[in-house]
N, C-alpha and C positions, 0 to 999 in steps of 0.2 A: 298402711299409707301407698298410696301412686304417689307414682312420679314420672312427669311426667316434661319430656324438655323440649325448654322454647330457643329453636337457632334460625339463622337469614341474615344473610351480607348485611355491612353497614350499611344504617339512616332505607332501612328496609319496614323497619315498625315492630321490627324481633321486645324494643325494652316493656315497651307501651302496654304491646300486649300482654308479657308477664311481671309487668308493672298493677295490667288490669286483672289477674289471676290473679297474684295477693289480696287486692284492693275485694274482690268475692270470695277471700280466706284462706286464702293459697299461702303454702308456707312459701319463702324463697331462696335458693341459692345460689348469688348475683357473681359469672363469671367473671365479667369484666373487670368489678374486687378486685375478685381472686389476683386475675392478670395482675394490678398497680399490684400487691400483695404480693411476690410473686417477682415486677420489678424494683418494691425496694430494701430486696433482700442483695444484702451487702456482694456476696460472692458474683452475685448477675450481673449488680451494678460493674460493678469493675469488668469482669471480659464482658459488656458491654461496649464499654470504653476504650477496651483492647480491639472488639472487632470491629466497630465503626468509627472512633477514633472520640478526642473533649464535646466535641459539639454536644454531643448526643444526652451531655448528663452537665444538670444546674451551676449555678454557684457550693450553693452546699451539697452537690453530688447527689442529687436523687433525677431522678431520668425525662429527658424531656421530651416527649412523647411526639410535640409536635418536630420537636427534628428529629426522632427516629421511621419515624414518618416520612416525611418526607426521601431516606433514603431509602426505604426499605418495599414505601411500595413505587419508587419509580425503577425496583431493578430486582425481579421475577429473585436472585440467586442473594440476594442478601435479605427477602424476603425469610427465604431457605433456611438463614442460618442464624436468623431471629429465632423463629420457630421448634430447627432444633435446638436451645438452648432454654426457653420459654418453655415450651408447651408439654415437657414430663414433668416442673416443678405443677403449673399448674393444674394438673393434668391427674395429680397427687393429691391434692391439693381440690379437686372436686369428687376427686373419687370419700374420700374422707367425712369432708361435707353433707356429705350423697348416708352413707354410710351409720355419719353421728344420732340422725337423724331419725328419731322414734316416733314414738303415736301417730294416730290416725289422720285422713284427709287428704289430705293432697301438696306431696310436695315438686313445683316448678324450678328446675334448672334453665336459667335460661344463658348462652356459652353460644359464641358463634360459631367456634369447635368445635360443634358436636358430633361432624361427621372424621375428624380426621381420629374421638376416642371410639372410633370400632368394637372392642371388645364390652368397652362401656351404652352403645346405645341397645345391642338386643337384650340390657337390666329396665331398661326401662317402659314402665306397661303402654309411653307412646307418646307419638313426636311432633310438636304444630312449626309446623314450617313455617313461615313470613316474606313474603316472595315482591319483587314492588320493580318496573319498570330502570331501566340505569341509569333513562335524562331526568328523570324521578324521584332517584336517589342522588342526585349528580346535583340540583336545584336543590334538596330542603340539605344538604353536607353545606350546603355555600348557606345555605339563609338563621339555619340557626343554626351552626355552625363557628358559622364565620370563618369561611377557608374562602377563598378567592377560588370562581369560576376550575383558575384553571387547575389546579391545588385538589381540588376535592374531584374532580375529571380524575386526575391520576391515585388516587386512592382510592376509585369504587374501584375503576377498572385494572388498579395493583392488587389488589385485595382476589385471594383465589379462596378458592375452597371447601374442600374433599362432601362432594355427598353423602347421606346420611343414605348408608345402609344397614337391613335390618329390624330394621325397628319393627315393633310388632301390631302398632297401629300407627293409620300421620294420620295428619288434619293440619290440608293447606287455605295459607286466611292469602288473595291474595290485594296487595297496598298500596291504591292508586290512587285513589281519592284522597277523601280528603280526614278526620279523625278518629271527626261521630264513626266515619261508615264504618275506618277500622274498627276501635269499641264494640260498635253488633255486631258484628264479627266477631271478634273475639267473646263479646257474651253469647254466642249461637255454640265455640265448641265450647266454652266451656261449661253449657247445658247442656252437652252430647260427656266432659270429661264427670262432672259429676250421678251422668247415670250411670257411666260403666265406675264410676266412685259402691253407689250401688247394690247396681247386681252380682259388685267382687265383696260386698258386707253382707248379702242377702245369698250368695251361693255356699 
């Protein structure tokens, strides 16, 4: 099985690219969904409340990600504290998902934090990096996620993703245009991934 990472900052379009690959037949490991699972763990929720205050928890005890985001994306040190708490559990779940996937075909990992897992990246067959201009990402976050412009800007500028290093091969998709243009470029990359899979099977 070919294992491909898809990464990029918020509102870059990486999830659209990963979803397109899934439509083309890939199996998907959704890093965001796994992140939700980590945040749902009782111990994690308790530590979040202790670190950031009760405002980050809803009345039912679940994590208020909007409230948490207001804190961590406005302060780099707070974001570091959050990552130190959540990343180990998320990386463990990602690795378990990748290791448990058998069979043939293409397995796609959709994960913004891919660059933080330096020992994982070289085990993948390739990485697709999706990028978009900052102002475009701010506008998208505001338009499609309902964030006020100031909050959208704070989130985009506050997100800090380590660069992806050690990838066997890298594809880069610039997403400054329409969604149709993004999907066309994703299809082009998918064609290259399919060729790579055919070569690996014949070799």
